[in-house]
PDB file of N, CA, C and O in Angstrom:
ATOM      1  N   MET A   1     107.986  77.597  52.573  1.00  0.00           N
ATOM      2  CA  MET A   1     108.841  78.358  53.441  1.00  0.00           C
ATOM      3  C   MET A   1     109.865  79.139  52.621  1.00  0.00           C
ATOM      4  O   MET A   1     110.231  80.265  52.958  1.00  0.00           O
ATOM      5  N   TRP A   2     110.316  78.511  51.537  1.00  0.00           N
ATOM      6  CA  TRP A   2     111.242  79.201  50.647  1.00  0.00           C
ATOM      7  C   TRP A   2     110.621  80.498  50.149  1.00  0.00           C
ATOM      8  O   TRP A   2     111.274  81.541  50.107  1.00  0.00           O
ATOM      9  N   LYS A   3     109.352  80.416  49.773  1.00  0.00           N
ATOM     10  CA  LYS A   3     108.682  81.595  49.239  1.00  0.00           C
ATOM     11  C   LYS A   3     108.552  82.676  50.308  1.00  0.00           C
ATOM     12  O   LYS A   3     108.692  83.863  50.017  1.00  0.00           O
ATOM     13  N   LYS A   4     108.284  82.263  51.542  1.00  0.00           N
ATOM     14  CA  LYS A   4     108.178  83.225  52.642  1.00  0.00           C
ATOM     15  C   LYS A   4     109.513  83.936  52.871  1.00  0.00           C
ATOM     16  O   LYS A   4     109.539  85.141  53.123  1.00  0.00           O
ATOM     17  N   VAL A   5     110.622  83.191  52.783  1.00  0.00           N
ATOM     18  CA  VAL A   5     111.951  83.795  52.929  1.00  0.00           C
ATOM     19  C   VAL A   5     112.197  84.753  51.772  1.00  0.00           C
ATOM     20  O   VAL A   5     112.689  85.866  51.961  1.00  0.00           O
ATOM     21  N   ARG A   6     111.852  84.309  50.593  1.00  0.00           N
ATOM     22  CA  ARG A   6     112.052  85.121  49.396  1.00  0.00           C
ATOM     23  C   ARG A   6     111.302  86.444  49.471  1.00  0.00           C
ATOM     24  O   ARG A   6     111.796  87.470  49.004  1.00  0.00           O
ATOM     25  N   ARG A   7     110.119  86.420  50.053  1.00  0.00           N
ATOM     26  CA  ARG A   7     109.294  87.624  50.178  1.00  0.00           C
ATOM     27  C   ARG A   7     109.677  88.478  51.392  1.00  0.00           C
ATOM     28  O   ARG A   7     109.167  89.585  51.568  1.00  0.00           O
ATOM     29  N   GLY A   8     110.572  87.957  52.220  1.00  0.00           N
ATOM     30  CA  GLY A   8     110.963  88.688  53.416  1.00  0.00           C
ATOM     31  C   GLY A   8     110.004  88.506  54.585  1.00  0.00           C
ATOM     32  O   GLY A   8     110.095  89.227  55.578  1.00  0.00           O
ATOM     33  N   GLU A   9     109.088  87.551  54.475  1.00  0.00           N
ATOM     34  CA  GLU A   9     108.122  87.300  55.541  1.00  0.00           C
ATOM     35  C   GLU A   9     108.706  86.436  56.656  1.00  0.00           C
ATOM     36  O   GLU A   9     108.276  86.532  57.806  1.00  0.00           O
ATOM     37  N   PHE A  10     109.685  85.592  56.324  1.00  0.00           N
ATOM     38  CA  PHE A  10     110.412  84.764  57.281  1.00  0.00           C
ATOM     39  C   PHE A  10     111.892  85.030  57.075  1.00  0.00           C
ATOM     40  O   PHE A  10     112.330  85.286  55.953  1.00  0.00           O
ATOM     41  N   GLY A  11     112.668  84.972  58.159  1.00  0.00           N
ATOM     42  CA  GLY A  11     114.111  84.948  58.017  1.00  0.00           C
ATOM     43  C   GLY A  11     114.543  83.523  57.716  1.00  0.00           C
ATOM     44  O   GLY A  11     113.757  82.587  57.866  1.00  0.00           O
ATOM     45  N   ARG A  12     115.783  83.355  57.294  1.00  0.00           N
ATOM     46  CA  ARG A  12     116.278  82.004  56.996  1.00  0.00           C
ATOM     47  C   ARG A  12     116.245  81.116  58.220  1.00  0.00           C
ATOM     48  O   ARG A  12     115.915  79.934  58.126  1.00  0.00           O
ATOM     49  N   GLU A  13     116.585  81.675  59.365  1.00  0.00           N
ATOM     50  CA  GLU A  13     116.586  80.878  60.597  1.00  0.00           C
ATOM     51  C   GLU A  13     115.173  80.437  60.971  1.00  0.00           C
ATOM     52  O   GLU A  13     114.962  79.301  61.395  1.00  0.00           O
ATOM     53  N   GLU A  14     114.208  81.343  60.811  1.00  0.00           N
ATOM     54  CA  GLU A  14     112.811  80.987  61.098  1.00  0.00           C
ATOM     55  C   GLU A  14     112.337  79.856  60.185  1.00  0.00           C
ATOM     56  O   GLU A  14     111.686  78.912  60.633  1.00  0.00           O
ATOM     57  N   ALA A  15     112.671  79.964  58.915  1.00  0.00           N
ATOM     58  CA  ALA A  15     112.269  78.933  57.962  1.00  0.00           C
ATOM     59  C   ALA A  15     112.930  77.605  58.288  1.00  0.00           C
ATOM     60  O   ALA A  15     112.287  76.558  58.211  1.00  0.00           O
ATOM     61  N   ALA A  16     114.210  77.634  58.651  1.00  0.00           N
ATOM     62  CA  ALA A  16     114.920  76.408  59.003  1.00  0.00           C
ATOM     63  C   ALA A  16     114.298  75.770  60.244  1.00  0.00           C
ATOM     64  O   ALA A  16     114.138  74.551  60.300  1.00  0.00           O
ATOM     65  N   LEU A  17     113.951  76.576  61.224  1.00  0.00           N
ATOM     66  CA  LEU A  17     113.312  76.056  62.437  1.00  0.00           C
ATOM     67  C   LEU A  17     111.945  75.453  62.120  1.00  0.00           C
ATOM     68  O   LEU A  17     111.604  74.379  62.615  1.00  0.00           O
ATOM     69  N   ALA A  18     111.173  76.143  61.301  1.00  0.00           N
ATOM     70  CA  ALA A  18     109.858  75.632  60.915  1.00  0.00           C
ATOM     71  C   ALA A  18     109.987  74.319  60.157  1.00  0.00           C
ATOM     72  O   ALA A  18     109.226  73.383  60.402  1.00  0.00           O
ATOM     73  N   ALA A  19     110.947  74.244  59.239  1.00  0.00           N
ATOM     74  CA  ALA A  19     111.153  73.016  58.469  1.00  0.00           C
ATOM     75  C   ALA A  19     111.592  71.879  59.383  1.00  0.00           C
ATOM     76  O   ALA A  19     111.127  70.749  59.234  1.00  0.00           O
ATOM     77  N   ALA A  20     112.478  72.167  60.320  1.00  0.00           N
ATOM     78  CA  ALA A  20     112.944  71.133  61.248  1.00  0.00           C
ATOM     79  C   ALA A  20     111.821  70.649  62.151  1.00  0.00           C
ATOM     80  O   ALA A  20     111.779  69.471  62.508  1.00  0.00           O
ATOM     81  N   SER A  21     110.923  71.529  62.521  1.00  0.00           N
ATOM     82  CA  SER A  21     109.831  71.137  63.419  1.00  0.00           C
ATOM     83  C   SER A  21     108.831  70.207  62.739  1.00  0.00           C
ATOM     84  O   SER A  21     108.069  69.520  63.420  1.00  0.00           O
ATOM     85  N   LEU A  22     108.820  70.174  61.408  1.00  0.00           N
ATOM     86  CA  LEU A  22     107.913  69.273  60.698  1.00  0.00           C
ATOM     87  C   LEU A  22     108.184  67.812  61.050  1.00  0.00           C
ATOM     88  O   LEU A  22     107.279  66.980  60.989  1.00  0.00           O
ATOM     89  N   ARG A  23     109.419  67.500  61.416  1.00  0.00           N
ATOM     90  CA  ARG A  23     109.769  66.130  61.805  1.00  0.00           C
ATOM     91  C   ARG A  23     108.909  65.649  62.977  1.00  0.00           C
ATOM     92  O   ARG A  23     108.623  64.458  63.097  1.00  0.00           O
ATOM     93  N   TYR A  24     108.507  66.571  63.824  1.00  0.00           N
ATOM     94  CA  TYR A  24     107.749  66.218  65.026  1.00  0.00           C
ATOM     95  C   TYR A  24     106.256  66.497  64.891  1.00  0.00           C
ATOM     96  O   TYR A  24     105.519  66.424  65.875  1.00  0.00           O
ATOM     97  N   ALA A  25     105.818  66.807  63.711  1.00  0.00           N
ATOM     98  CA  ALA A  25     104.422  67.187  63.499  1.00  0.00           C
ATOM     99  C   ALA A  25     103.506  66.006  63.222  1.00  0.00           C
ATOM    100  O   ALA A  25     102.306  66.193  63.020  1.00  0.00           O
ATOM    101  N   GLY A  26     104.050  64.794  63.209  1.00  0.00           N
ATOM    102  CA  GLY A  26     103.212  63.630  62.957  1.00  0.00           C
ATOM    103  C   GLY A  26     102.761  63.538  61.510  1.00  0.00           C
ATOM    104  O   GLY A  26     101.685  63.012  61.225  1.00  0.00           O
ATOM    105  N   ILE A  27     103.559  64.035  60.614  1.00  0.00           N
ATOM    106  CA  ILE A  27     103.202  64.013  59.196  1.00  0.00           C
ATOM    107  C   ILE A  27     103.446  62.628  58.626  1.00  0.00           C
ATOM    108  O   ILE A  27     104.494  62.022  58.845  1.00  0.00           O
ATOM    109  N   GLU A  28     102.472  62.149  57.903  1.00  0.00           N
ATOM    110  CA  GLU A  28     102.547  60.823  57.270  1.00  0.00           C
ATOM    111  C   GLU A  28     102.909  60.997  55.798  1.00  0.00           C
ATOM    112  O   GLU A  28     102.340  61.842  55.108  1.00  0.00           O
ATOM    113  N   LEU A  29     103.847  60.204  55.327  1.00  0.00           N
ATOM    114  CA  LEU A  29     104.194  60.229  53.914  1.00  0.00           C
ATOM    115  C   LEU A  29     103.217  59.355  53.130  1.00  0.00           C
ATOM    116  O   LEU A  29     102.783  58.310  53.615  1.00  0.00           O
ATOM    117  N   ALA A  30     102.877  59.784  51.927  1.00  0.00           N
ATOM    118  CA  ALA A  30     101.944  59.031  51.093  1.00  0.00           C
ATOM    119  C   ALA A  30     102.592  58.772  49.742  1.00  0.00           C
ATOM    120  O   ALA A  30     103.220  59.668  49.177  1.00  0.00           O
ATOM    121  N   PRO A  31     102.449  57.557  49.215  1.00  0.00           N
ATOM    122  CA  PRO A  31     103.002  57.264  47.883  1.00  0.00           C
ATOM    123  C   PRO A  31     102.313  58.133  46.826  1.00  0.00           C
ATOM    124  O   PRO A  31     101.093  58.297  46.844  1.00  0.00           O
ATOM    125  N   SER A  32     103.093  58.677  45.925  1.00  0.00           N
ATOM    126  CA  SER A  32     102.515  59.585  44.939  1.00  0.00           C
ATOM    127  C   SER A  32     101.919  58.864  43.732  1.00  0.00           C
ATOM    128  O   SER A  32     101.072  59.430  43.040  1.00  0.00           O
ATOM    129  N   MET A  33     102.340  57.633  43.465  1.00  0.00           N
ATOM    130  CA  MET A  33     101.862  56.941  42.273  1.00  0.00           C
ATOM    131  C   MET A  33     100.338  56.791  42.279  1.00  0.00           C
ATOM    132  O   MET A  33      99.694  56.974  41.246  1.00  0.00           O
ATOM    133  N   GLU A  34      99.769  56.463  43.420  1.00  0.00           N
ATOM    134  CA  GLU A  34      98.312  56.281  43.483  1.00  0.00           C
ATOM    135  C   GLU A  34      97.555  57.604  43.340  1.00  0.00           C
ATOM    136  O   GLU A  34      96.346  57.600  43.107  1.00  0.00           O
ATOM    137  N   LEU A  35      98.238  58.707  43.474  1.00  0.00           N
ATOM    138  CA  LEU A  35      97.597  60.018  43.374  1.00  0.00           C
ATOM    139  C   LEU A  35      97.775  60.658  41.998  1.00  0.00           C
ATOM    140  O   LEU A  35      97.142  61.670  41.698  1.00  0.00           O
ATOM    141  N   SER A  36      98.626  60.078  41.170  1.00  0.00           N
ATOM    142  CA  SER A  36      99.041  60.747  39.936  1.00  0.00           C
ATOM    143  C   SER A  36      97.896  61.013  38.957  1.00  0.00           C
ATOM    144  O   SER A  36      97.847  62.091  38.365  1.00  0.00           O
ATOM    145  N   ALA A  37      96.991  60.081  38.771  1.00  0.00           N
ATOM    146  CA  ALA A  37      95.893  60.296  37.817  1.00  0.00           C
ATOM    147  C   ALA A  37      94.989  61.438  38.280  1.00  0.00           C
ATOM    148  O   ALA A  37      94.629  62.312  37.492  1.00  0.00           O
ATOM    149  N   GLY A  38      94.628  61.424  39.550  1.00  0.00           N
ATOM    150  CA  GLY A  38      93.783  62.494  40.085  1.00  0.00           C
ATOM    151  C   GLY A  38      94.488  63.831  40.092  1.00  0.00           C
ATOM    152  O   GLY A  38      93.872  64.860  39.817  1.00  0.00           O
ATOM    153  N   ALA A  39      95.785  63.829  40.405  1.00  0.00           N
ATOM    154  CA  ALA A  39      96.552  65.078  40.417  1.00  0.00           C
ATOM    155  C   ALA A  39      96.629  65.671  39.019  1.00  0.00           C
ATOM    156  O   ALA A  39      96.510  66.885  38.851  1.00  0.00           O
ATOM    157  N   LEU A  40      96.825  64.835  38.029  1.00  0.00           N
ATOM    158  CA  LEU A  40      96.867  65.318  36.647  1.00  0.00           C
ATOM    159  C   LEU A  40      95.512  65.885  36.236  1.00  0.00           C
ATOM    160  O   LEU A  40      95.443  66.937  35.601  1.00  0.00           O
ATOM    161  N   ARG A  41      94.442  65.191  36.597  1.00  0.00           N
ATOM    162  CA  ARG A  41      93.091  65.689  36.269  1.00  0.00           C
ATOM    163  C   ARG A  41      92.879  67.066  36.895  1.00  0.00           C
ATOM    164  O   ARG A  41      92.398  67.985  36.232  1.00  0.00           O
ATOM    165  N   LEU A  42      93.240  67.209  38.178  1.00  0.00           N
ATOM    166  CA  LEU A  42      93.076  68.498  38.845  1.00  0.00           C
ATOM    167  C   LEU A  42      93.962  69.571  38.216  1.00  0.00           C
ATOM    168  O   LEU A  42      93.529  70.709  38.035  1.00  0.00           O
ATOM    169  N   ALA A  43      95.200  69.210  37.883  1.00  0.00           N
ATOM    170  CA  ALA A  43      96.123  70.186  37.282  1.00  0.00           C
ATOM    171  C   ALA A  43      95.572  70.717  35.964  1.00  0.00           C
ATOM    172  O   ALA A  43      95.654  71.914  35.690  1.00  0.00           O
ATOM    173  N   THR A  44      95.015  69.832  35.156  1.00  0.00           N
ATOM    174  CA  THR A  44      94.497  70.283  33.868  1.00  0.00           C
ATOM    175  C   THR A  44      93.182  71.045  34.027  1.00  0.00           C
ATOM    176  O   THR A  44      92.943  72.023  33.320  1.00  0.00           O
ATOM    177  N   GLU A  45      92.337  70.605  34.946  1.00  0.00           N
ATOM    178  CA  GLU A  45      91.058  71.298  35.139  1.00  0.00           C
ATOM    179  C   GLU A  45      91.235  72.653  35.816  1.00  0.00           C
ATOM    180  O   GLU A  45      90.514  73.601  35.504  1.00  0.00           O
ATOM    181  N   LEU A  46      92.188  72.751  36.740  1.00  0.00           N
ATOM    182  CA  LEU A  46      92.423  74.020  37.440  1.00  0.00           C
ATOM    183  C   LEU A  46      93.432  74.905  36.708  1.00  0.00           C
ATOM    184  O   LEU A  46      93.584  76.082  37.033  1.00  0.00           O
ATOM    185  N   ASP A  47      94.126  74.328  35.711  1.00  0.00           N
ATOM    186  CA  ASP A  47      95.221  75.023  35.039  1.00  0.00           C
ATOM    187  C   ASP A  47      96.227  75.499  36.081  1.00  0.00           C
ATOM    188  O   ASP A  47      96.544  76.685  36.181  1.00  0.00           O
ATOM    189  N   HIS A  48      96.720  74.522  36.860  1.00  0.00           N
ATOM    190  CA  HIS A  48      97.622  74.806  37.977  1.00  0.00           C
ATOM    191  C   HIS A  48      98.726  73.747  38.000  1.00  0.00           C
ATOM    192  O   HIS A  48      98.491  72.612  37.588  1.00  0.00           O
ATOM    193  N   PRO A  49      99.929  74.098  38.476  1.00  0.00           N
ATOM    194  CA  PRO A  49     101.032  73.129  38.492  1.00  0.00           C
ATOM    195  C   PRO A  49     100.676  71.825  39.208  1.00  0.00           C
ATOM    196  O   PRO A  49     100.027  71.826  40.254  1.00  0.00           O
ATOM    197  N   ALA A  50     101.115  70.726  38.622  1.00  0.00           N
ATOM    198  CA  ALA A  50     100.777  69.398  39.138  1.00  0.00           C
ATOM    199  C   ALA A  50     101.307  69.151  40.537  1.00  0.00           C
ATOM    200  O   ALA A  50     100.661  68.453  41.318  1.00  0.00           O
ATOM    201  N   TYR A  51     102.485  69.712  40.883  1.00  0.00           N
ATOM    202  CA  TYR A  51     103.040  69.415  42.201  1.00  0.00           C
ATOM    203  C   TYR A  51     102.106  69.864  43.320  1.00  0.00           C
ATOM    204  O   TYR A  51     102.012  69.180  44.339  1.00  0.00           O
ATOM    205  N   ASP A  52     101.415  70.986  43.165  1.00  0.00           N
ATOM    206  CA  ASP A  52     100.421  71.401  44.155  1.00  0.00           C
ATOM    207  C   ASP A  52      99.211  70.478  44.128  1.00  0.00           C
ATOM    208  O   ASP A  52      98.609  70.195  45.163  1.00  0.00           O
ATOM    209  N   CYS A  53      98.865  70.018  42.945  1.00  0.00           N
ATOM    210  CA  CYS A  53      97.669  69.194  42.787  1.00  0.00           C
ATOM    211  C   CYS A  53      97.828  67.812  43.406  1.00  0.00           C
ATOM    212  O   CYS A  53      96.826  67.162  43.701  1.00  0.00           O
ATOM    213  N   PHE A  54      99.058  67.343  43.613  1.00  0.00           N
ATOM    214  CA  PHE A  54      99.253  66.091  44.348  1.00  0.00           C
ATOM    215  C   PHE A  54      98.764  66.253  45.785  1.00  0.00           C
ATOM    216  O   PHE A  54      98.090  65.369  46.313  1.00  0.00           O
ATOM    217  N   TYR A  55      99.097  67.372  46.418  1.00  0.00           N
ATOM    218  CA  TYR A  55      98.613  67.625  47.782  1.00  0.00           C
ATOM    219  C   TYR A  55      97.092  67.748  47.790  1.00  0.00           C
ATOM    220  O   TYR A  55      96.409  67.209  48.661  1.00  0.00           O
ATOM    221  N   LEU A  56      96.593  68.455  46.821  1.00  0.00           N
ATOM    222  CA  LEU A  56      95.150  68.641  46.708  1.00  0.00           C
ATOM    223  C   LEU A  56      94.433  67.307  46.513  1.00  0.00           C
ATOM    224  O   LEU A  56      93.407  67.059  47.146  1.00  0.00           O
ATOM    225  N   GLU A  57      94.961  66.456  45.651  1.00  0.00           N
ATOM    226  CA  GLU A  57      94.358  65.141  45.401  1.00  0.00           C
ATOM    227  C   GLU A  57      94.433  64.265  46.645  1.00  0.00           C
ATOM    228  O   GLU A  57      93.486  63.534  46.937  1.00  0.00           O
ATOM    229  N   LEU A  58      95.529  64.323  47.377  1.00  0.00           N
ATOM    230  CA  LEU A  58      95.640  63.543  48.612  1.00  0.00           C
ATOM    231  C   LEU A  58      94.566  63.962  49.603  1.00  0.00           C
ATOM    232  O   LEU A  58      93.908  63.112  50.202  1.00  0.00           O
ATOM    233  N   CYS A  59      94.387  65.249  49.777  1.00  0.00           N
ATOM    234  CA  CYS A  59      93.346  65.740  50.691  1.00  0.00           C
ATOM    235  C   CYS A  59      91.955  65.347  50.203  1.00  0.00           C
ATOM    236  O   CYS A  59      91.102  64.942  50.993  1.00  0.00           O
ATOM    237  N   ARG A  60      91.734  65.470  48.894  1.00  0.00           N
ATOM    238  CA  ARG A  60      90.423  65.103  48.333  1.00  0.00           C
ATOM    239  C   ARG A  60      90.151  63.620  48.556  1.00  0.00           C
ATOM    240  O   ARG A  60      89.056  63.245  48.974  1.00  0.00           O
ATOM    241  N   ALA A  61      91.140  62.780  48.281  1.00  0.00           N
ATOM    242  CA  ALA A  61      90.959  61.335  48.407  1.00  0.00           C
ATOM    243  C   ALA A  61      90.718  60.912  49.851  1.00  0.00           C
ATOM    244  O   ALA A  61      89.975  59.962  50.100  1.00  0.00           O
ATOM    245  N   ARG A  62      91.328  61.595  50.791  1.00  0.00           N
ATOM    246  CA  ARG A  62      91.168  61.241  52.211  1.00  0.00           C
ATOM    247  C   ARG A  62      90.043  61.996  52.901  1.00  0.00           C
ATOM    248  O   ARG A  62      89.730  61.727  54.061  1.00  0.00           O
ATOM    249  N   GLY A  63      89.437  62.938  52.192  1.00  0.00           N
ATOM    250  CA  GLY A  63      88.336  63.697  52.778  1.00  0.00           C
ATOM    251  C   GLY A  63      88.771  64.603  53.911  1.00  0.00           C
ATOM    252  O   GLY A  63      88.044  64.798  54.885  1.00  0.00           O
ATOM    253  N   ILE A  64      89.980  65.159  53.770  1.00  0.00           N
ATOM    254  CA  ILE A  64      90.497  66.045  54.811  1.00  0.00           C
ATOM    255  C   ILE A  64      90.743  67.433  54.233  1.00  0.00           C
ATOM    256  O   ILE A  64      90.857  67.595  53.018  1.00  0.00           O
ATOM    257  N   GLY A  65      90.821  68.415  55.091  1.00  0.00           N
ATOM    258  CA  GLY A  65      91.068  69.783  54.663  1.00  0.00           C
ATOM    259  C   GLY A  65      92.517  69.985  54.260  1.00  0.00           C
ATOM    260  O   GLY A  65      93.378  69.145  54.524  1.00  0.00           O
ATOM    261  N   MET A  66      92.768  71.105  53.622  1.00  0.00           N
ATOM    262  CA  MET A  66      94.106  71.440  53.145  1.00  0.00           C
ATOM    263  C   MET A  66      94.448  72.850  53.586  1.00  0.00           C
ATOM    264  O   MET A  66      93.600  73.742  53.560  1.00  0.00           O
ATOM    265  N   VAL A  67      95.703  73.048  53.995  1.00  0.00           N
ATOM    266  CA  VAL A  67      96.213  74.371  54.329  1.00  0.00           C
ATOM    267  C   VAL A  67      97.255  74.730  53.279  1.00  0.00           C
ATOM    268  O   VAL A  67      98.137  73.928  52.974  1.00  0.00           O
ATOM    269  N   THR A  68      97.153  75.926  52.733  1.00  0.00           N
ATOM    270  CA  THR A  68      98.088  76.358  51.692  1.00  0.00           C
ATOM    271  C   THR A  68      98.446  77.822  51.871  1.00  0.00           C
ATOM    272  O   THR A  68      97.663  78.599  52.416  1.00  0.00           O
ATOM    273  N   ALA A  69      99.616  78.191  51.418  1.00  0.00           N
ATOM    274  CA  ALA A  69     100.020  79.595  51.375  1.00  0.00           C
ATOM    275  C   ALA A  69      99.713  80.184  49.998  1.00  0.00           C
ATOM    276  O   ALA A  69      99.913  81.379  49.781  1.00  0.00           O
ATOM    277  N   ASP A  70      99.240  79.374  49.086  1.00  0.00           N
ATOM    278  CA  ASP A  70      99.012  79.781  47.700  1.00  0.00           C
ATOM    279  C   ASP A  70      97.592  80.322  47.531  1.00  0.00           C
ATOM    280  O   ASP A  70      96.644  79.559  47.341  1.00  0.00           O
ATOM    281  N   LYS A  71      97.461  81.634  47.602  1.00  0.00           N
ATOM    282  CA  LYS A  71      96.141  82.258  47.484  1.00  0.00           C
ATOM    283  C   LYS A  71      95.527  82.037  46.104  1.00  0.00           C
ATOM    284  O   LYS A  71      94.310  81.912  45.969  1.00  0.00           O
ATOM    285  N   ARG A  72      96.377  81.992  45.085  1.00  0.00           N
ATOM    286  CA  ARG A  72      95.878  81.766  43.721  1.00  0.00           C
ATOM    287  C   ARG A  72      95.234  80.388  43.621  1.00  0.00           C
ATOM    288  O   ARG A  72      94.163  80.241  43.031  1.00  0.00           O
ATOM    289  N   LEU A  73      95.883  79.384  44.193  1.00  0.00           N
ATOM    290  CA  LEU A  73      95.313  78.035  44.202  1.00  0.00           C
ATOM    291  C   LEU A  73      94.010  78.011  44.988  1.00  0.00           C
ATOM    292  O   LEU A  73      93.029  77.412  44.545  1.00  0.00           O
ATOM    293  N   ALA A  74      93.992  78.653  46.142  1.00  0.00           N
ATOM    294  CA  ALA A  74      92.767  78.683  46.963  1.00  0.00           C
ATOM    295  C   ALA A  74      91.608  79.313  46.196  1.00  0.00           C
ATOM    296  O   ALA A  74      90.475  78.843  46.294  1.00  0.00           O
ATOM    297  N   ARG A  75      91.881  80.374  45.433  1.00  0.00           N
ATOM    298  CA  ARG A  75      90.822  81.001  44.625  1.00  0.00           C
ATOM    299  C   ARG A  75      90.314  80.052  43.549  1.00  0.00           C
ATOM    300  O   ARG A  75      89.108  79.955  43.321  1.00  0.00           O
ATOM    301  N   LYS A  76      91.231  79.354  42.889  1.00  0.00           N
ATOM    302  CA  LYS A  76      90.828  78.401  41.849  1.00  0.00           C
ATOM    303  C   LYS A  76      89.968  77.292  42.440  1.00  0.00           C
ATOM    304  O   LYS A  76      88.968  76.884  41.849  1.00  0.00           O
ATOM    305  N   ILE A  77      90.367  76.813  43.605  1.00  0.00           N
ATOM    306  CA  ILE A  77      89.623  75.736  44.259  1.00  0.00           C
ATOM    307  C   ILE A  77      88.228  76.211  44.640  1.00  0.00           C
ATOM    308  O   ILE A  77      87.254  75.479  44.470  1.00  0.00           O
ATOM    309  N   SER A  78      88.127  77.430  45.153  1.00  0.00           N
ATOM    310  CA  SER A  78      86.826  77.926  45.612  1.00  0.00           C
ATOM    311  C   SER A  78      85.825  78.086  44.484  1.00  0.00           C
ATOM    312  O   SER A  78      84.618  78.070  44.722  1.00  0.00           O
ATOM    313  N   SER A  79      86.307  78.241  43.258  1.00  0.00           N
ATOM    314  CA  SER A  79      85.379  78.407  42.139  1.00  0.00           C
ATOM    315  C   SER A  79      85.196  77.121  41.333  1.00  0.00           C
ATOM    316  O   SER A  79      84.497  77.126  40.319  1.00  0.00           O
ATOM    317  N   ALA A  80      85.809  76.030  41.766  1.00  0.00           N
ATOM    318  CA  ALA A  80      85.692  74.764  41.033  1.00  0.00           C
ATOM    319  C   ALA A  80      84.321  74.138  41.262  1.00  0.00           C
ATOM    320  O   ALA A  80      83.697  74.341  42.304  1.00  0.00           O
ATOM    321  N   SER A  81      83.865  73.378  40.279  1.00  0.00           N
ATOM    322  CA  SER A  81      82.532  72.770  40.372  1.00  0.00           C
ATOM    323  C   SER A  81      82.599  71.248  40.502  1.00  0.00           C
ATOM    324  O   SER A  81      81.615  70.571  40.206  1.00  0.00           O
ATOM    325  N   TYR A  82      83.716  70.701  40.930  1.00  0.00           N
ATOM    326  CA  TYR A  82      83.878  69.252  41.062  1.00  0.00           C
ATOM    327  C   TYR A  82      84.431  68.950  42.449  1.00  0.00           C
ATOM    328  O   TYR A  82      84.897  69.862  43.134  1.00  0.00           O
ATOM    329  N   PRO A  83      84.391  67.698  42.876  1.00  0.00           N
ATOM    330  CA  PRO A  83      84.762  67.350  44.250  1.00  0.00           C
ATOM    331  C   PRO A  83      86.205  67.699  44.593  1.00  0.00           C
ATOM    332  O   PRO A  83      87.138  67.303  43.895  1.00  0.00           O
ATOM    333  N   LEU A  84      86.369  68.438  45.668  1.00  0.00           N
ATOM    334  CA  LEU A  84      87.674  68.831  46.174  1.00  0.00           C
ATOM    335  C   LEU A  84      87.692  68.605  47.682  1.00  0.00           C
ATOM    336  O   LEU A  84      86.695  68.148  48.241  1.00  0.00           O
ATOM    337  N   PRO A  85      88.804  68.914  48.356  1.00  0.00           N
ATOM    338  CA  PRO A  85      88.821  68.726  49.811  1.00  0.00           C
ATOM    339  C   PRO A  85      87.672  69.472  50.474  1.00  0.00           C
ATOM    340  O   PRO A  85      87.173  70.460  49.935  1.00  0.00           O
ATOM    341  N   PRO A  86      87.252  68.997  51.647  1.00  0.00           N
ATOM    342  CA  PRO A  86      86.125  69.633  52.329  1.00  0.00           C
ATOM    343  C   PRO A  86      86.399  71.086  52.708  1.00  0.00           C
ATOM    344  O   PRO A  86      85.464  71.882  52.803  1.00  0.00           O
ATOM    345  N   SER A  87      87.654  71.441  52.924  1.00  0.00           N
ATOM    346  CA  SER A  87      87.976  72.831  53.223  1.00  0.00           C
ATOM    347  C   SER A  87      89.405  73.120  52.793  1.00  0.00           C
ATOM    348  O   SER A  87      90.282  72.258  52.849  1.00  0.00           O
ATOM    349  N   VAL A  88      89.608  74.338  52.369  1.00  0.00           N
ATOM    350  CA  VAL A  88      90.938  74.805  52.019  1.00  0.00           C
ATOM    351  C   VAL A  88      91.146  76.109  52.775  1.00  0.00           C
ATOM    352  O   VAL A  88      90.379  77.060  52.627  1.00  0.00           O
ATOM    353  N   ILE A  89      92.185  76.136  53.577  1.00  0.00           N
ATOM    354  CA  ILE A  89      92.490  77.304  54.414  1.00  0.00           C
ATOM    355  C   ILE A  89      93.821  77.871  53.960  1.00  0.00           C
ATOM    356  O   ILE A  89      94.767  77.121  53.716  1.00  0.00           O
ATOM    357  N   THR A  90      93.902  79.180  53.844  1.00  0.00           N
ATOM    358  CA  THR A  90      95.182  79.805  53.494  1.00  0.00           C
ATOM    359  C   THR A  90      95.918  80.191  54.765  1.00  0.00           C
ATOM    360  O   THR A  90      95.301  80.492  55.787  1.00  0.00           O
ATOM    361  N   LEU A  91      97.244  80.180  54.692  1.00  0.00           N
ATOM    362  CA  LEU A  91      98.070  80.488  55.869  1.00  0.00           C
ATOM    363  C   LEU A  91      97.799  81.852  56.437  1.00  0.00           C
ATOM    364  O   LEU A  91      97.952  82.052  57.642  1.00  0.00           O
ATOM    365  N   ASP A  92      97.400  82.803  55.614  1.00  0.00           N
ATOM    366  CA  ASP A  92      97.138  84.142  56.138  1.00  0.00           C
ATOM    367  C   ASP A  92      95.939  84.166  57.080  1.00  0.00           C
ATOM    368  O   ASP A  92      95.721  85.151  57.786  1.00  0.00           O
ATOM    369  N   THR A  93      95.164  83.085  57.092  1.00  0.00           N
ATOM    370  CA  THR A  93      94.055  82.960  58.039  1.00  0.00           C
ATOM    371  C   THR A  93      94.581  82.951  59.469  1.00  0.00           C
ATOM    372  O   THR A  93      93.884  83.373  60.391  1.00  0.00           O
ATOM    373  N   PHE A  94      95.809  82.471  59.656  1.00  0.00           N
ATOM    374  CA  PHE A  94      96.378  82.318  60.984  1.00  0.00           C
ATOM    375  C   PHE A  94      97.190  83.521  61.438  1.00  0.00           C
ATOM    376  O   PHE A  94      97.668  83.549  62.572  1.00  0.00           O
ATOM    377  N   THR A  95      97.352  84.509  60.575  1.00  0.00           N
ATOM    378  CA  THR A  95      98.173  85.672  60.963  1.00  0.00           C
ATOM    379  C   THR A  95      97.348  86.843  61.359  1.00  0.00           C
ATOM    380  O   THR A  95      97.891  87.891  61.709  1.00  0.00           O
TER     381      THR A  95
END
């Protein structure tokens, strides 16, 4: 959301509302320690920041899809030859 505000795609109020609404989205927190080895492997294989790869590893481990605003990451994932989440959708798909 920060990036969307920075790019002028969201106003600050819109971003704050979106962030606040996450509380009611039924999001489950997951411990990061169990994901760290896989996230590091993905970060090095994709040559991508580890913080994104934690989300990617969580989705891969649970066999669920991932939604991202990071088109560069989505491109890297689409060309990877190893197991990743079953689907990766970019936010621009919804606009």
